[in-house]
C-alpha angles and dihedrals in degrees: 000000000000118000087230092067109103123173113249093247090060099042116120092022099081119104113228115217138162092266093058091047091050091050090052092051090050091048090050089052090054092046092052091049091050093047090049092049093050091047091052089052091051093247099128094151091064090053094067097080092048091047090053092052091046090050092050091049093049093048089049092051091047090051091052091048092049092050095047122087110242109222094183098056118095118244112278094245090057093058119104111237118239112276096032129278 
């Protein structure tokens, strides 16, 4: 079971920290390795459950990233619009 899975009654109460994010990234690495191994063996059907967990983890990490203030990004007015000035 993925470490991201949280029962509905506990959702929204978990504290997100760097350790949890790192564990998710490590889990994603293992999932990708497992998916690759199954694909190389021609067992694509078995990959589906791992792909679903990987997808859920990636969406969860993206949600965290979107909700977190980014202190390294320049202010939006300082960004150059696509196509130049």
